C-alpha atoms as an extended CHARMM CRD file, in Angstrom:
* protein
*
        91  EXT
         1         1  UNK       CA            -29.7730000000       -4.4550000000      -18.5930000000  PROA      1               0.0000000000
         2         2  UNK       CA            -32.0830000000       -2.7900000000      -16.1160000000  PROA      2               0.0000000000
         3         3  UNK       CA            -34.8550000000       -0.4360000000      -17.0960000000  PROA      3               0.0000000000
         4         4  UNK       CA            -34.3520000000        3.3280000000      -17.0220000000  PROA      4               0.0000000000
         5         5  UNK       CA            -35.6170000000        3.7870000000      -13.4470000000  PROA      5               0.0000000000
         6         6  UNK       CA            -32.3210000000        4.5650000000      -11.7260000000  PROA      6               0.0000000000
         7         7  UNK       CA            -28.7470000000        5.4810000000      -12.3650000000  PROA      7               0.0000000000
         8         8  UNK       CA            -27.1560000000        2.3870000000      -10.9370000000  PROA      8               0.0000000000
         9         9  UNK       CA            -26.0250000000       -1.1210000000      -11.7920000000  PROA      9               0.0000000000
        10        10  UNK       CA            -22.8720000000       -3.1590000000      -11.2810000000  PROA      10              0.0000000000
        11        11  UNK       CA            -19.4720000000       -2.9550000000      -12.7960000000  PROA      11              0.0000000000
        12        12  UNK       CA            -19.8880000000       -6.6320000000      -13.5030000000  PROA      12              0.0000000000
        13        13  UNK       CA            -23.4940000000       -6.2510000000      -14.5780000000  PROA      13              0.0000000000
        14        14  UNK       CA            -26.0720000000       -3.7970000000      -15.8830000000  PROA      14              0.0000000000
        15        15  UNK       CA            -26.0170000000       -0.0660000000      -15.5360000000  PROA      15              0.0000000000
        16        16  UNK       CA            -28.5990000000        2.4860000000      -16.4980000000  PROA      16              0.0000000000
        17        17  UNK       CA            -28.8770000000        6.1730000000      -17.0920000000  PROA      17              0.0000000000
        18        18  UNK       CA            -31.1420000000        8.1210000000      -14.8350000000  PROA      18              0.0000000000
        19        19  UNK       CA            -34.5700000000        9.0480000000      -16.1180000000  PROA      19              0.0000000000
        20        20  UNK       CA            -33.2770000000       12.5930000000      -16.6440000000  PROA      20              0.0000000000
        21        21  UNK       CA            -30.4170000000       11.3060000000      -18.8270000000  PROA      21              0.0000000000
        22        22  UNK       CA            -27.9380000000       11.9750000000      -16.0130000000  PROA      22              0.0000000000
        23        23  UNK       CA            -24.6930000000       10.1620000000      -15.3490000000  PROA      23              0.0000000000
        24        24  UNK       CA            -24.2770000000        6.4220000000      -15.1830000000  PROA      24              0.0000000000
        25        25  UNK       CA            -23.1450000000        4.8040000000      -11.9430000000  PROA      25              0.0000000000
        26        26  UNK       CA            -21.8410000000        1.2970000000      -11.3670000000  PROA      26              0.0000000000
        27        27  UNK       CA            -22.1610000000       -0.8430000000       -8.2590000000  PROA      27              0.0000000000
        28        28  UNK       CA            -18.8520000000       -2.2780000000       -7.1500000000  PROA      28              0.0000000000
        29        29  UNK       CA            -17.3370000000       -4.0900000000       -4.2020000000  PROA      29              0.0000000000
        30        30  UNK       CA            -13.8650000000       -4.1300000000       -2.6730000000  PROA      30              0.0000000000
        31        31  UNK       CA            -12.2700000000       -7.5650000000       -2.2480000000  PROA      31              0.0000000000
        32        32  UNK       CA            -10.0670000000       -6.2100000000        0.5690000000  PROA      32              0.0000000000
        33        33  UNK       CA            -12.5470000000       -4.5620000000        2.9520000000  PROA      33              0.0000000000
        34        34  UNK       CA            -15.7240000000       -6.0230000000        1.3630000000  PROA      34              0.0000000000
        35        35  UNK       CA            -17.3800000000       -2.6000000000        1.1870000000  PROA      35              0.0000000000
        36        36  UNK       CA            -20.0920000000       -2.1450000000       -1.4550000000  PROA      36              0.0000000000
        37        37  UNK       CA            -20.5930000000        1.2060000000       -3.1300000000  PROA      37              0.0000000000
        38        38  UNK       CA            -21.5210000000        3.0110000000       -6.3390000000  PROA      38              0.0000000000
        39        39  UNK       CA            -18.9550000000        4.6470000000       -8.5950000000  PROA      39              0.0000000000
        40        40  UNK       CA            -19.4670000000        7.0330000000      -11.4630000000  PROA      40              0.0000000000
        41        41  UNK       CA            -17.7720000000        6.3910000000      -14.7890000000  PROA      41              0.0000000000
        42        42  UNK       CA            -14.9390000000        8.7960000000      -13.9370000000  PROA      42              0.0000000000
        43        43  UNK       CA            -13.8630000000        6.6390000000      -10.9800000000  PROA      43              0.0000000000
        44        44  UNK       CA            -13.2690000000        3.5620000000      -13.1750000000  PROA      44              0.0000000000
        45        45  UNK       CA            -10.5780000000        2.7770000000      -15.7300000000  PROA      45              0.0000000000
        46        46  UNK       CA            -10.8190000000        0.0670000000      -18.3750000000  PROA      46              0.0000000000
        47        47  UNK       CA             -7.7630000000       -1.4780000000      -20.0210000000  PROA      47              0.0000000000
        48        48  UNK       CA             -8.3160000000       -3.5710000000      -23.1290000000  PROA      48              0.0000000000
        49        49  UNK       CA             -5.3500000000       -5.8200000000      -23.7900000000  PROA      49              0.0000000000
        50        50  UNK       CA             -4.5390000000       -8.4350000000      -26.3750000000  PROA      50              0.0000000000
        51        51  UNK       CA             -6.0220000000      -11.2680000000      -24.3020000000  PROA      51              0.0000000000
        52        52  UNK       CA             -8.5490000000      -11.9930000000      -21.5690000000  PROA      52              0.0000000000
        53        53  UNK       CA             -5.7630000000      -11.8860000000      -18.9770000000  PROA      53              0.0000000000
        54        54  UNK       CA             -4.7310000000       -8.3780000000      -19.9890000000  PROA      54              0.0000000000
        55        55  UNK       CA             -8.2420000000       -6.9070000000      -20.1700000000  PROA      55              0.0000000000
        56        56  UNK       CA             -9.4160000000       -5.5040000000      -16.8440000000  PROA      56              0.0000000000
        57        57  UNK       CA            -11.0620000000       -2.5990000000      -15.0720000000  PROA      57              0.0000000000
        58        58  UNK       CA             -9.7420000000       -0.8500000000      -11.9980000000  PROA      58              0.0000000000
        59        59  UNK       CA            -10.7700000000        1.6340000000       -9.3480000000  PROA      59              0.0000000000
        60        60  UNK       CA             -9.7510000000        2.8460000000       -5.9140000000  PROA      60              0.0000000000
        61        61  UNK       CA            -11.9700000000        1.6850000000       -3.0630000000  PROA      61              0.0000000000
        62        62  UNK       CA            -13.5700000000        4.7580000000       -1.4740000000  PROA      62              0.0000000000
        63        63  UNK       CA            -13.7700000000        2.9620000000        1.8940000000  PROA      63              0.0000000000
        64        64  UNK       CA            -10.1970000000        1.6660000000        2.3620000000  PROA      64              0.0000000000
        65        65  UNK       CA             -8.2890000000        3.2810000000       -0.5500000000  PROA      65              0.0000000000
        66        66  UNK       CA             -7.1620000000       -0.1050000000       -1.9070000000  PROA      66              0.0000000000
        67        67  UNK       CA             -6.2880000000       -0.2580000000       -5.6040000000  PROA      67              0.0000000000
        68        68  UNK       CA             -8.7220000000       -2.8080000000       -7.0740000000  PROA      68              0.0000000000
        69        69  UNK       CA             -8.2140000000       -4.5920000000      -10.3920000000  PROA      69              0.0000000000
        70        70  UNK       CA            -10.7980000000       -7.0210000000      -11.7830000000  PROA      70              0.0000000000
        71        71  UNK       CA            -10.9790000000       -8.9690000000      -15.0550000000  PROA      71              0.0000000000
        72        72  UNK       CA            -13.3080000000       -7.6240000000      -17.7320000000  PROA      72              0.0000000000
        73        73  UNK       CA            -14.9620000000      -10.0150000000      -20.1510000000  PROA      73              0.0000000000
        74        74  UNK       CA            -16.7170000000       -8.9230000000      -23.3250000000  PROA      74              0.0000000000
        75        75  UNK       CA            -19.9950000000       -8.0290000000      -21.5850000000  PROA      75              0.0000000000
        76        76  UNK       CA            -18.2740000000       -5.9190000000      -18.9290000000  PROA      76              0.0000000000
        77        77  UNK       CA            -16.2220000000       -4.1330000000      -21.6010000000  PROA      77              0.0000000000
        78        78  UNK       CA            -19.4540000000       -3.3690000000      -23.4550000000  PROA      78              0.0000000000
        79        79  UNK       CA            -21.1880000000       -2.0420000000      -20.3320000000  PROA      79              0.0000000000
        80        80  UNK       CA            -18.2480000000        0.0700000000      -19.1750000000  PROA      80              0.0000000000
        81        81  UNK       CA            -17.5330000000        1.6180000000      -22.5590000000  PROA      81              0.0000000000
        82        82  UNK       CA            -21.2450000000        2.2760000000      -23.0740000000  PROA      82              0.0000000000
        83        83  UNK       CA            -21.3450000000        3.9690000000      -19.6930000000  PROA      83              0.0000000000
        84        84  UNK       CA            -18.5420000000        6.3760000000      -20.5390000000  PROA      84              0.0000000000
        85        85  UNK       CA            -15.6760000000        4.7480000000      -18.6380000000  PROA      85              0.0000000000
        86        86  UNK       CA            -12.2580000000        5.9190000000      -19.7870000000  PROA      86              0.0000000000
        87        87  UNK       CA            -10.6290000000        3.1960000000      -21.8810000000  PROA      87              0.0000000000
        88        88  UNK       CA             -6.9750000000        2.4410000000      -22.6050000000  PROA      88              0.0000000000
        89        89  UNK       CA             -5.8680000000       -0.0390000000      -25.2340000000  PROA      89              0.0000000000
        90        90  UNK       CA             -2.6080000000       -1.8970000000      -24.7330000000  PROA      90              0.0000000000
        91        91  UNK       CA             -0.7140000000       -3.9580000000      -27.2660000000  PROA      91              0.0000000000
């Protein structure tokens, strides 16, 4: 995890809170248009399923409006939930 210097990181990596305790943002990339951008926790959704195949996070690309779905391993689940991302549990 990065130090508390900025409010950015990656959806697949570290995130930090701003020095003022502000919102967390996550760096992400679109596999369709290859744009790179930052998203706040409200722009991401995390689904925790019964297996690795059914656990993923999703967002809409702000550049091309593509619906993006990426797998979420244990570390990503930890980072996203810790950053306030809305979480759904499926059975």
